[in-house]
C-alpha positions in Angstrom: 21.3 2.5 1.6 19.3 5.1 -0.3 15.9 4.9 -2.0 15.9 5.8 -5.7 12.4 6.5 -7.0 11.9 5.1 -10.5 9.5 5.3 -13.4 8.5 1.6 -13.3 7.2 1.8 -16.9 10.7 2.5 -18.2 12.4 0.0 -15.8 10.4 -3.1 -16.3 13.3 -5.2 -17.8 15.7 -4.2 -15.1 13.2 -4.8 -12.3 12.3 -8.2 -13.6 15.9 -9.2 -14.3 16.9 -8.4 -10.7 14.0 -10.2 -9.1 13.8 -13.2 -11.4 17.6 -13.8 -11.3 16.9 -15.3 -7.9 17.1 -19.1 -8.0 14.2 -19.6 -5.5 11.1 -17.7 -4.6 13.0 -16.0 -1.7 10.7 -13.3 -0.4 9.0 -12.2 -3.6 5.3 -12.2 -4.0 2.8 -11.8 -6.9 2.5 -8.1 -5.9 6.2 -7.6 -6.9 5.1 -8.2 -10.5 5.0 -4.7 -12.1 2.4 -5.7 -14.6 -0.3 -5.2 -11.8 0.4 -1.4 -11.8 -2.3 -0.4 -14.3 -5.2 -2.4 -12.7 -4.3 -1.2 -9.2 -4.1 2.5 -10.3 -7.5 2.1 -12.1 -9.3 0.2 -9.4 -8.1 2.2 -6.4 -7.5 5.7 -7.8 -3.9 5.8 -6.7 -0.5 6.4 -8.4 2.3 3.9 -8.5 5.5 4.8 -6.6 8.3 2.2 -7.1 11.8 2.3 -5.6 15.2 0.8 -6.0 17.3 0.3 -2.9 20.8 1.3 -3.8 24.1 0.6 -2.0 27.6 1.3 -3.5 25.9 2.3 -6.8 24.2 -1.1 -7.1 20.6 -2.3 -6.9 20.3 -4.3 -3.7 16.5 -4.4 -3.3 13.1 -3.4 -4.7 10.2 -1.8 -3.1 6.8 -1.6 -5.0 4.1 0.7 -3.8 1.4 3.2 -4.5 0.7 6.7 -3.2 -2.8 7.2 -1.7 -3.1 10.8 -0.8 -0.1 11.2 1.6 0.3 7.6 2.4 2.7 5.1 0.8 1.1 1.6 0.5 3.0 -1.5 -0.5 0.7 -2.9 -2.0 -3.1 -2.6 -1.9 -5.3 -5.7 -2.0 -2.5 -8.3 -2.5 -1.4 -10.3 0.6 2.2 -9.1 0.8 4.8 -7.0 -1.0 7.4 -5.0 1.0 11.1 -5.1 0.1 12.5 -7.8 -2.2 16.2 -8.5 -1.8 18.7 -11.3 -2.2 20.2 -10.2 1.1 17.5 -11.0 3.7 19.9 -10.3 6.6 19.7 -6.6 5.8 15.9 -6.3 5.8 15.5 -5.1 9.4 18.2 -2.5 8.9 16.7 -1.2 5.7 13.1 -1.0 7.0 14.4 1.1 9.9 15.8 3.5 7.3 12.8 3.4 5.0 10.3 4.4 7.7 12.3 7.6 8.1 12.3 8.4 4.4 8.6 7.4 4.0 7.1 8.5 7.3 3.5 7.9 6.4 3.3 4.3 5.3 1.4 1.0 5.2 3.7 -1.9 4.2 2.5 -5.5 4.1 5.5 -7.7 4.8 6.6 -10.9 6.4 8.6 -8.8 8.9 7.2 -6.9 11.8 8.7 -3.4 12.1 5.9 -0.8 12.1 4.9 1.5 15.0 1.5 -0.1 14.7 1.0 -3.7 13.4 -2.1 -5.8 12.3 -1.0 -9.4 12.6 -4.1 -11.5 12.2 -3.3 -12.8 8.7 -1.2 -15.6 7.4 0.1 -16.9 4.1 0.2 -20.6 3.3 2.8 -22.1 0.9 3.1 -25.6 -0.5 6.5 -26.7 -1.8 5.6 -28.6 -5.0 6.8 -32.1 -5.8 8.4 -32.9 -9.1 5.4 -35.0 -10.3 1.7 -35.1 -9.9 1.8 -38.7 -8.5 4.5 -37.7 -5.9 2.5 -34.7 -4.9 -0.7 -36.7 -4.4 1.0 -39.5 -2.5 2.6 -36.9 -0.2 -0.8 -35.8 1.0 -2.4 -37.4 4.1 -4.7 -40.4 3.4 -7.7 -38.3 4.5 -6.9 -35.5 2.0 -6.4 -38.0 -0.8 -9.8 -39.6 0.1 -11.5 -36.2 0.1 -10.1 -35.3 -3.3 -11.3 -38.7 -4.7 -14.8 -38.1 -3.2 -15.0 -34.8 -5.0 -14.5 -36.5 -8.4 -16.9 -39.3 -7.4 -19.5 -36.7 -6.6 -19.3 -35.4 -10.2 -17.3 -32.3 -9.6 -15.1 -31.3 -12.5 -13.0 -28.2 -13.2 -12.1 -26.5 -16.4 -9.7 -23.6 -17.0 -9.2 -20.7 -19.3 -8.6 -17.0 -19.6 -10.6 -13.8 -19.6 -13.4 -15.5 -21.4 -14.3 -17.1 -18.1 -14.6 -13.8 -16.2 -18.4 -13.8 -16.1 -18.6 -17.3 -14.7 -15.8 -16.5 -12.2 -17.4 -13.3 -11.0 -20.8 -14.9 -10.6 -19.4 -17.5 -8.1 -17.0 -15.0 -6.5 -19.7 -12.4 -5.8 -22.2 -15.0 -4.4 -19.6 -16.4 -2.0 -18.3 -13.0 -0.8 -21.9 -11.9 -0.1 -22.4 -15.2 1.8 -19.2 -14.5 3.8 -20.3 -10.9 4.6 -17.4 -9.3 2.7 -17.5 -6.6 0.0 -16.5 -7.6 -3.5 -13.9 -6.2 -5.8 -15.2 -4.9 -9.1 -15.5 -7.1 -12.1 -13.4 -4.5 -14.0 -10.5 -5.1 -11.6 -10.5 -8.8 -12.5 -11.0 -8.1 -16.2 -8.0 -5.7 -16.2 -5.9 -8.2 -14.2 -6.5 -11.1 -16.5 -6.3 -9.2 -19.8 -3.1 -7.2 -19.0 -1.1 -9.6 -16.8 2.4 -10.2 -18.0 5.6 -11.8 -16.8 3.6 -14.8 -15.8 0.3 -16.7 -16.2 -3.2 -15.5 -15.3 -5.6 -18.5 -15.3 -9.2 -18.9 -14.2 -10.5 -22.2 -12.9 -14.2 -23.0 -12.8 -15.6 -26.0 -10.9 -19.0 -27.5 -12.0 -21.3 -30.3 -11.0 -22.0 -33.1 -13.5 -25.1 -31.1 -14.6 -22.9 -28.1 -15.3 -24.0 -26.0 -12.4 -21.3 -23.4 -11.4 -20.0 -24.2 -7.9 -16.4 -23.0 -7.6 -13.9 -20.7 -9.0 -10.3 -19.5 -8.6 -7.9 -17.0 -10.2 -4.3 -18.2 -10.4 -1.4 -15.7 -11.0 2.2 -16.7 -11.4 5.5 -14.8 -11.2 8.9 -16.5 -11.4 8.6 -19.9 -9.9 5.7 -18.8 -7.6 2.1 -19.5 -8.3 -0.7 -18.1 -6.1 -4.5 -18.7 -6.0 -5.2 -15.3 -4.7 -9.0 -15.4 -5.1 -11.0 -18.6 -4.7 -14.7 -19.2 -3.9 -17.2 -22.0 -3.7 -20.9 -22.0 -3.3 -21.4 -23.1 0.3 -24.3 -25.5 -0.2 -22.1 -27.6 -2.5 -19.1 -27.8 -0.2 -20.4 -31.2 1.1 -19.6 -32.6 -2.4 -15.9 -31.6 -1.8 -15.9 -28.9 -4.5 -13.0 -27.1 -2.9 -10.9 -30.3 -2.9 -11.3 -30.8 -6.6 -10.8 -27.1 -7.4 -7.5 -26.8 -5.4 -6.2 -30.1 -6.6 -6.7 -29.1 -10.3 -4.9 -25.9 -9.7 -2.0 -27.7 -8.0 -1.8 -30.2 -10.9 -1.6 -27.3 -13.3 1.2 -25.7 -11.3 3.2 -29.0 -11.3 2.6 -29.6 -15.0 4.0 -26.0 -15.7 7.1 -26.5 -13.5 6.4 -24.1 -10.7 8.2 -24.6 -7.4 5.9 -23.2 -4.8 2.1 -22.8 -4.7 0.6 -20.1 -2.5 -2.9 -20.7 -1.1 -3.1 -16.9 -0.5 -3.8 -15.2 2.8 -6.2 -16.3 5.5 -7.2 -15.1 8.9 -5.5 -17.0 11.7 -7.7 -19.7 13.2 -10.4 -19.2 10.5 -12.1 -22.0 8.6 -10.1 -20.9 5.5 -6.8 -21.2 7.5 -7.8 -24.7 8.7 -8.7 -25.8 5.2 -5.3 -24.6 3.8 -3.1 -26.1 6.5 -4.4 -29.7 5.9 -2.5 -29.6 2.5 0.8 -29.7 4.4 1.7 -26.1 3.9 4.3 -23.8 5.5 2.7 -20.9 7.3 4.2 -17.5 7.1 2.8 -14.6 9.1 1.7 -11.4 7.3 2.3 -8.1 9.1 0.4 -5.0 8.1 2.9 -2.3 9.3 1.4 1.1 9.8 3.1 4.5 10.6 -0.1 5.7 12.4 -2.9 3.9 14.2 -5.5 2.6 11.9 -8.7 1.2 13.1 -9.3 -1.9 11.0 -12.8 -2.4 9.8 -12.2 -6.2 9.8 -12.4 -6.0 13.6 -16.1 -5.2 13.5 -17.5 -8.7 13.0 -21.1 -7.5 13.2 -20.6 -5.7 9.9 -20.2 -9.0 8.1 -23.6 -10.1 9.5 -25.2 -6.8 8.4 -23.6 -7.1 4.9 -25.1 -10.6 4.4 -28.5 -9.1 5.0 -28.1 -6.6 2.2 -29.9 -7.5 -1.0 -27.3 -8.9 -3.3 -27.7 -6.4 -6.1 -27.0 -3.5 -3.6 -24.1 -5.4 -2.1 -22.5 -6.0 -5.5 -22.9 -2.3 -6.4 -21.5 -0.7 -3.3 -18.9 -3.4 -2.4 -16.3 -2.1 -5.0 -16.7 1.4 -3.6 -16.0 0.3 -0.1 -13.0 -1.8 -1.2 -11.7 1.3 -3.1 -11.9 3.3 0.1 -10.4 0.7 2.5 -7.7 -0.6 0.1 -7.8 -4.0 2.0 
């Protein structure tokens, strides 16, 4: 196997053809969609670096990434990327070769192979049923009851495109501050929703019956995979089952548009978010952040979340994108 560096802007059709010729979701992620290149480069001040894996003069795999100073990262911000291939049995062998060719790396994959590995994250996937009724009936009785309670409490959800960015960002930024986590910039989400191709970019907004904004989500699709990579609710309204209505409306949309798999996005193992996602009957897949060199992960410093929540919101919203740009998490 050899790595062939490519200009992704001139190889879009070939890249998508190879990946989307797969009949299932296999091991591809939203981060394999090359239409994210522009917004990643702009938001994180890095340059795209995409590769074909070649054997016997044929493409046998794809590796998306970005060069941040000397380090190759596959891919910032998104849960996973790594090698996409139709031949999963070769992954371990190919990674052993790639780490010699790209000696300074950070690769987010479902396979553990790095010298140093952060393994506290997990992806949650739901195999979608062929109809909304079948999907709803497949849920546990408690989950169905909670969804119904959300509607009875007056929670509704609408959807749209980039015209909903302001409403999305208002909810997202409030929730991230409450959680003690820095925000991504509004410009990142504007770029993502306005320039996304090869799939759907859809914003969902949950409201109370008096039109108060209480929840949001940004859905991205690629191939037969749909992922709600960013979702937030206003914590004081969670008792009204806001998140149940929000996620169910997204899942309904995915079934109506014939997607095969819905990804709830990543969560920290054992967290409240992880427990919320697993009740939907998901398949859990570990995420491994593979590093060539030891990297102290700022997420280990839990007291920083407490301090971040104490910052005035206007200051947190201003410096949050700068911190995210530095950490690439």
